C-alpha positions as CSV (number, residue, x, y, z in Angstrom):
1,M,129.7,92.6,78.9
2,K,126.6,94.6,78.3
3,G,127.1,98.4,77.9
4,F,124.9,101.1,79.4
5,A,123.8,102.3,76.0
6,D,122.0,99.0,75.3
7,N,119.2,100.4,77.5
8,P,117.8,103.7,76.1
9,A,115.5,104.2,79.1
10,Y,118.0,106.6,80.8
11,I,120.8,109.0,80.0
12,I,124.2,109.2,81.7
13,E,125.8,112.5,82.2
14,F,129.6,112.4,82.0
15,L,131.2,115.0,84.3
16,E,134.2,116.8,82.9
17,E,137.1,117.3,85.2
18,G,136.3,120.1,87.6
19,V,132.5,119.5,87.5
20,T,131.0,118.4,90.8
21,L,127.8,116.6,91.7
22,D,126.6,119.9,93.3
23,D,127.1,121.6,89.9
24,V,124.9,118.9,88.3
25,I,122.2,119.3,91.0
26,D,122.3,123.1,90.5
27,G,121.6,122.7,86.8
28,H,118.7,120.3,87.2
29,I,117.1,122.5,89.9
30,C,117.0,125.3,87.3
31,E,115.5,122.9,84.8
32,Q,112.9,121.7,87.3
33,V,111.9,125.3,88.3
34,L,111.4,126.2,84.6
35,A,109.3,123.0,84.1
36,E,107.3,123.7,87.3
37,K,108.3,120.4,88.8
38,S,109.6,120.0,92.3
39,A,111.7,116.9,93.0
40,F,114.3,114.7,91.4
41,M,117.1,112.2,92.2
42,V,120.7,112.2,91.1
43,G,122.5,108.9,91.0
44,D,126.3,108.8,91.0
45,L,127.3,105.6,89.2
46,G,130.9,106.0,90.2
47,A,129.9,105.5,93.8
48,L,128.6,102.0,92.9
49,M,131.9,101.1,91.5
50,Q,133.7,102.5,94.5
51,Q,131.6,100.5,96.9
52,H,132.2,97.4,94.9
53,A,135.9,98.0,95.1
54,L,135.7,98.5,98.8
55,W,133.7,95.2,99.2
56,Q,136.3,93.3,97.2
57,S,139.1,94.8,99.2
58,V,137.6,94.1,102.7
59,A,135.5,91.0,102.2
60,P,136.7,89.2,99.0
61,H,135.7,85.8,100.4
62,L,132.0,86.9,100.5
63,Q,130.3,86.7,97.1
64,P,127.9,89.7,96.9
65,Y,124.3,89.1,95.9
66,Y,122.4,92.3,95.5
67,P,118.7,92.4,96.8
68,V,116.8,94.1,94.0
69,K,114.1,95.4,96.3
70,C,116.6,97.8,97.8
71,N,116.8,99.9,94.6
72,S,115.7,98.6,91.2
73,S,116.9,101.5,89.1
74,P,117.9,100.2,85.6
75,A,121.3,101.8,85.8
76,V,122.0,100.2,89.2
77,I,121.0,96.8,87.9
78,E,123.1,97.2,84.8
79,V,126.2,98.3,86.6
80,L,126.1,95.5,89.1
81,A,125.3,92.9,86.5
82,S,128.3,94.1,84.5
83,L,130.4,93.6,87.6
84,N,129.2,90.0,87.9
85,V,127.3,90.6,91.1
86,G,124.6,88.1,91.9
87,F,120.9,89.1,92.5
88,V,118.3,88.3,95.1
89,C,114.8,88.7,93.7
90,A,111.7,88.9,95.8
91,N,109.2,88.3,92.9
92,K,108.7,87.6,89.2
93,A,109.0,91.3,88.2
94,E,112.4,91.5,89.7
95,V,113.5,88.3,88.0
96,I,112.4,89.6,84.6
97,L,114.3,92.9,85.3
98,V,117.6,91.3,86.1
99,M,117.4,88.7,83.3
100,A,116.7,91.5,80.9
101,H,120.2,92.7,81.8
102,G,121.8,89.4,80.8
103,V,122.0,87.9,84.3
104,S,122.4,84.2,84.3
105,P,119.7,82.1,86.2
106,D,122.6,80.6,88.1
107,N,123.3,84.0,89.6
108,I,119.7,84.6,90.8
109,I,118.1,83.6,94.1
110,L,114.3,83.8,94.5
111,S,113.8,85.0,98.0
112,G,110.6,85.4,100.1
113,V,109.3,82.9,102.5
114,C,105.8,83.0,101.1
115,K,106.0,83.1,97.3
116,Q,103.1,83.3,95.0
117,L,102.5,80.2,92.9
118,A,103.0,82.2,89.6
119,H,106.5,83.3,90.8
120,I,107.6,79.7,91.6
121,K,106.3,78.6,88.2
122,H,108.2,81.5,86.5
123,A,111.4,80.5,88.3
124,A,111.0,76.9,87.1
125,K,110.3,78.0,83.6
126,N,113.4,80.1,83.5
127,N,115.7,77.6,85.2
128,I,116.1,79.6,88.4
129,Q,116.9,76.9,90.8
130,H,117.9,78.6,94.0
131,L,114.8,79.4,96.2
132,V,114.5,80.4,99.9
133,C,112.1,78.4,102.1
134,D,111.3,78.3,105.8
135,S,108.1,76.2,106.2
136,E,106.6,72.9,105.2
137,A,103.7,74.7,103.4
138,E,106.4,76.4,101.2
139,L,108.0,73.0,100.6
140,C,104.8,71.6,99.3
141,K,104.3,74.5,96.8
142,V,107.9,74.1,95.6
143,S,107.7,70.3,95.3
144,R,104.6,70.6,93.2
145,L,105.6,73.5,90.9
146,H,109.4,73.4,90.9
147,P,110.7,69.9,91.8
148,N,114.2,70.6,90.5
149,A,114.7,73.6,92.8
150,K,117.7,73.8,95.1
151,L,116.5,75.3,98.4
152,L,118.2,77.5,101.0
153,L,116.5,77.1,104.4
154,Q,115.8,80.5,106.0
155,L,117.0,80.5,109.7
156,T,115.6,82.9,112.1
157,T,118.0,84.9,114.3
158,N,117.4,86.5,117.7
159,S,118.6,89.9,116.5
160,H,116.4,89.8,113.4
161,A,113.3,88.8,115.4
162,A,114.0,91.6,117.9
163,E,114.0,94.1,115.0
164,T,110.6,93.1,113.5
165,S,107.2,92.4,114.9
166,M,107.0,89.2,113.0
167,S,109.5,86.2,113.1
168,F,110.8,85.2,109.7
169,G,112.6,82.0,109.1
170,S,112.6,78.7,110.9
171,P,114.2,78.2,114.3
172,L,116.9,75.7,114.6
173,K,114.7,73.2,116.4
174,G,112.3,73.1,113.4
175,C,115.0,72.6,110.7
176,R,115.3,68.8,111.0
177,H,111.6,68.3,110.4
178,L,111.9,70.6,107.3
179,L,114.9,68.7,106.0
180,E,113.2,65.3,106.5
181,A,110.1,66.7,104.8
182,A,112.1,67.9,101.9
183,K,113.8,64.5,101.6
184,E,110.5,62.8,101.6
185,M,109.2,65.1,98.8
186,G,112.3,64.7,96.8
187,I,113.4,68.4,97.0
188,E,117.0,69.2,97.2
189,V,118.3,71.4,100.0
190,V,121.7,72.9,99.4
191,G,122.3,75.5,102.1
192,V,121.2,78.0,104.7
193,T,120.4,81.7,104.7
194,F,119.9,84.1,107.7
195,H,119.9,87.9,108.3
196,I,121.6,90.0,111.0
197,P,120.2,93.6,110.9
198,S,122.5,96.6,110.7
199,S,120.9,97.8,114.0
200,C,122.5,94.8,115.9
201,Q,124.6,96.1,118.8
202,D,126.6,92.9,119.4
203,L,127.8,91.6,116.1
204,Q,130.1,89.0,117.6
205,Q,127.3,87.3,119.6
206,A,124.8,87.5,116.8
207,Y,127.0,86.0,114.1
208,S,128.4,83.4,116.6
209,H,124.9,82.2,117.3
210,A,123.7,82.3,113.7
211,L,126.7,80.6,112.2
212,S,126.6,77.9,115.0
213,D,123.0,77.2,114.1
214,A,123.8,77.2,110.4
215,R,126.6,74.6,111.0
216,C,124.1,72.4,112.8
217,V,121.7,72.6,109.9
218,F,124.5,71.7,107.5
219,D,125.4,68.7,109.6
220,M,121.8,67.6,109.7
221,G,121.4,68.0,106.0
222,A,124.6,66.0,105.3
223,E,123.2,63.2,107.5
224,L,120.2,63.0,105.3
225,G,122.3,62.9,102.1
226,F,121.9,66.5,101.0
227,N,124.9,68.3,99.4
228,M,125.0,71.4,101.6
229,N,127.3,73.9,99.9
230,I,125.8,77.4,100.1
231,L,125.8,79.7,103.1
232,D,124.1,83.1,102.8
233,I,124.8,85.5,105.7
234,G,122.3,88.0,104.5
235,G,122.4,91.8,104.6
236,G,122.8,94.3,107.3
237,F,125.6,96.3,105.7
238,T,125.2,100.0,106.1
239,G,127.7,101.1,103.5
240,S,130.4,102.4,105.7
241,E,133.9,100.9,105.6
242,F,134.1,100.9,109.4
243,Q,130.9,98.8,109.7
244,L,132.0,96.4,107.0
245,R,135.3,95.9,108.7
246,Q,133.4,95.3,112.0
247,V,131.3,92.5,110.3
248,E,134.4,91.1,108.7
249,S,136.2,91.0,112.0
250,A,133.3,89.3,113.6
251,I,132.7,86.6,111.0
252,R,136.2,85.7,109.8
253,P,137.2,83.5,112.8
254,L,133.7,82.0,112.9
255,L,133.8,81.1,109.2
256,D,137.3,79.6,109.7
257,N,135.9,77.5,112.5
258,Y,132.5,76.4,111.2
259,F,133.0,76.7,107.4
260,P,136.7,76.5,106.6
261,L,137.8,77.0,103.0
262,L,138.5,73.3,102.5
263,S,134.8,72.5,103.3
264,G,133.9,73.7,99.8
265,V,131.0,75.9,101.1
266,H,130.3,78.9,99.0
267,V,129.6,81.9,101.2
268,L,127.3,84.7,100.0
269,A,126.1,88.0,101.4
270,Q,123.5,90.5,100.5
271,P,124.9,94.1,100.4
272,G,121.9,96.1,99.3
273,G,122.1,99.5,101.0
274,F,125.9,99.1,101.1
275,Y,126.0,99.6,97.3
276,V,123.4,102.2,96.7
277,T,122.8,104.3,99.8
278,S,125.6,106.8,99.2
279,A,125.1,106.8,95.4
280,F,121.8,108.7,95.3
281,S,120.7,112.2,96.4
282,L,117.2,113.7,96.5
283,A,116.4,117.3,95.7
284,V,113.0,118.5,96.8
285,N,111.5,121.9,97.3
286,V,109.5,123.5,100.1
287,I,105.8,124.0,99.2
288,G,104.5,125.3,102.6
289,K,105.6,126.9,105.8
290,K,104.3,127.5,109.3
291,A,105.8,129.5,112.2
292,L,105.0,128.3,115.7
293,P,106.1,129.3,119.2
294,R,109.2,127.3,120.0
295,H,108.9,124.4,122.5
296,W,112.4,123.1,122.5
297,D,114.1,122.9,125.9
298,S,115.8,126.2,126.8
299,K,119.0,124.5,127.9
300,V,119.3,122.7,124.6
301,Q,118.5,126.0,122.9
302,G,121.4,127.7,124.7
303,E,123.9,124.8,123.9
304,L,123.0,125.0,120.2
305,G,123.2,128.8,120.1
306,I,119.6,129.1,118.9
307,K,118.2,132.7,119.0
308,G,114.7,134.0,118.8
309,D,111.4,132.4,119.7
310,A,110.3,130.9,116.4
311,E,110.0,127.2,115.4
312,F,109.2,126.4,111.8
313,L,107.3,123.5,110.1
314,Y,108.1,123.1,106.5
315,Y,106.0,121.1,104.0
316,M,107.8,119.4,101.1
317,K,106.5,118.1,97.8
318,E,107.5,114.6,98.7
319,G,107.0,112.6,101.9
320,V,106.8,109.2,103.5
321,Y,104.3,108.0,100.8
322,G,107.0,108.6,98.2
323,P,110.9,108.6,98.4
324,F,110.9,108.8,102.2
325,S,109.0,105.6,102.7
326,R,111.7,103.9,104.7
327,K,110.7,106.3,107.5
328,L,107.5,104.3,107.9
329,L,109.7,101.2,108.6
330,G,111.5,103.0,111.5
331,N,114.5,104.2,109.6
332,A,115.6,107.7,110.4
333,I,116.0,110.3,107.7
334,G,119.0,112.6,108.1
335,A,118.7,116.3,108.1
336,P,119.1,117.9,104.7
337,S,121.4,120.6,103.5
338,V,119.9,123.8,102.0
339,H,120.5,124.6,98.4
340,K,123.0,127.4,98.1
341,H,120.7,129.7,96.2
342,A,118.2,129.9,99.0
343,L,117.9,133.4,100.4
344,C,118.6,132.7,104.0
345,A,120.1,134.9,106.8
346,E,123.6,133.8,107.2
347,G,124.5,132.0,110.5
348,E,121.0,132.0,111.9
349,V,119.3,128.7,112.5
350,Y,115.9,127.7,114.0
351,P,114.3,124.6,115.3
352,S,112.6,123.0,112.3
353,S,110.6,119.9,111.3
354,L,110.0,118.6,107.8
355,W,106.7,117.1,106.6
356,G,105.4,115.6,103.4
357,P,102.4,117.1,101.5
358,S,99.7,114.8,102.7
359,L,98.9,116.5,106.1
360,D,98.9,113.1,107.6
361,Q,100.3,112.8,111.1
362,L,102.5,109.9,109.8
363,D,104.0,112.1,107.1
364,Q,106.7,113.6,109.2
365,V,110.0,113.1,107.5
366,V,112.4,114.8,109.9
367,E,111.2,115.4,113.5
368,H,113.9,117.8,114.7
369,C,116.6,119.7,112.8
370,L,118.2,123.1,112.7
371,L,117.8,125.1,109.5
372,P,118.0,128.7,108.5
373,E,114.6,130.3,107.9
374,L,113.4,129.0,104.5
375,S,110.9,130.4,102.0
376,V,108.4,128.5,99.9
377,G,110.2,127.4,96.7
378,D,113.6,126.9,98.4
379,W,115.3,123.5,97.7
380,L,116.5,121.0,100.2
381,L,119.1,118.3,99.4
382,F,119.0,114.9,101.1
383,S,122.1,112.7,100.7
384,N,122.3,108.9,101.2
385,M,118.9,108.2,99.6
386,G,119.8,105.2,97.5
387,A,118.1,102.6,99.7
388,C,114.8,104.2,98.8
389,D,113.8,102.6,95.5
390,P,113.1,105.5,93.1
391,E,111.4,103.1,90.7
392,D,108.8,102.4,93.4
393,C,108.0,106.0,94.4
394,S,104.4,106.9,93.8
395,S,105.4,110.1,92.0
396,Q,108.0,108.4,89.7
397,L,110.7,111.0,90.3
398,P,113.0,111.8,87.4
399,I,116.5,110.3,87.9
400,Y,119.6,111.8,86.5
401,Y,122.6,109.4,86.4
402,T,126.1,110.9,86.5
403,I,129.7,109.6,86.4
404,S,133.0,111.3,86.3
405,I,135.4,110.5,83.4
406,S,137.9,108.9,85.7
407,D,135.2,106.6,87.3
408,W,134.0,105.7,83.8
409,Y,137.5,104.5,82.9
410,D,137.7,102.5,86.1
411,M,134.4,100.8,85.2
412,Q,135.6,99.9,81.7
413,E,138.7,98.3,83.3
414,A,136.3,96.3,85.5
415,G,134.4,95.0,82.4
416,V,131.7,97.6,81.8
417,A,131.8,98.2,78.1
418,L,131.0,101.5,76.4
419,D,128.6,101.2,73.5
420,S,129.0,103.4,70.4
421,A,125.4,104.7,70.6
422,E,126.4,108.1,72.1
423,K,122.9,109.5,72.0
424,N,122.4,108.0,75.4
425,F,125.3,110.1,76.9
426,T,125.8,113.8,77.5
427,M,128.8,115.7,78.7
428,V,128.6,118.2,81.5
429,H,131.3,120.9,81.0
430,C,133.0,123.0,83.6
431,I,131.7,126.6,83.4
432,E,134.4,129.2,84.2
């Protein structure tokens, strides 16, 4: 297996026993202040390993394929590649990234229902055979540029269509035509993919409908002579054990009914945020502040024990055009904690809102939260930020990777090798 030190682009900080992630963040805040910088991310690689162990424990029959667009940090890719996780790539750049980490073309799926011609050509050149398709126009491109491809038909689902303003995938009634067109063009179809969003309220109904449709497509494909052997149930995994068990409980009897083990169908899933959300934290400082007359409901004010008449607007160095970009997609950002060195009055909190630096009306990161009165220069800590790809942030935030000694030993046992080039590693000691 590849070791982390094969890639000199990042440093891993080993945490001695007794050193916590908060200690690491404290140290880097001091460094950032001295360097007159104002935001960074900390990635806990041990959390990736823990999530992988959880996945294997709860859903061992689902082969995880990680969607790179979720977080393309080099350490994330390298850890997951070392754990033999597959990858779903949306474009040529993502394919190049994962292959640079030794991932076999057999473990890569090129997704996207409207792929650029250059990306299809690149997949063909690098022997990446599994591509996603949902239209006849896409079939024509693939047949011309990658005739040896093995396609997964993208099925639309009611719950996915309700989440977005655009309908992705083909409805069941259009699949026979696509299968017949693929047969005529000489393109092989090997399976089906669909997506149930994490916001879905009725998992049982959603998966029942989607898996029933998938079974119909498999049967139609078999009638036309296709060897249908891959089912991809997509993403929608939040990262919590409770939600994973909910999904597992919903799909297990359905898979036993529609795709029993003896059918030979290989079942995949795409746990993106599941792996990385809890592994990353963002530290960002306050660069501006406004005090306004409070307009919160007086009853709510009393229930929350809010005193005084002030409401504060805080401006941060980063906003929705940086690491908080998922807010633009309708995803809520949780309220932050305040760094312990902030000089705040103990016990007093005020209605607050958090904004990015652009002064754009869209650049509101957190609409309502309760915080002590902060000063310009104070630091806020946002947890569960891994699903924001730090590699895509316009400001290219520094990322500090950490791992405890015990988690590192667990990783070695799982097949992640330690290279001898120790210059890529530092030890963070406990300070008495």
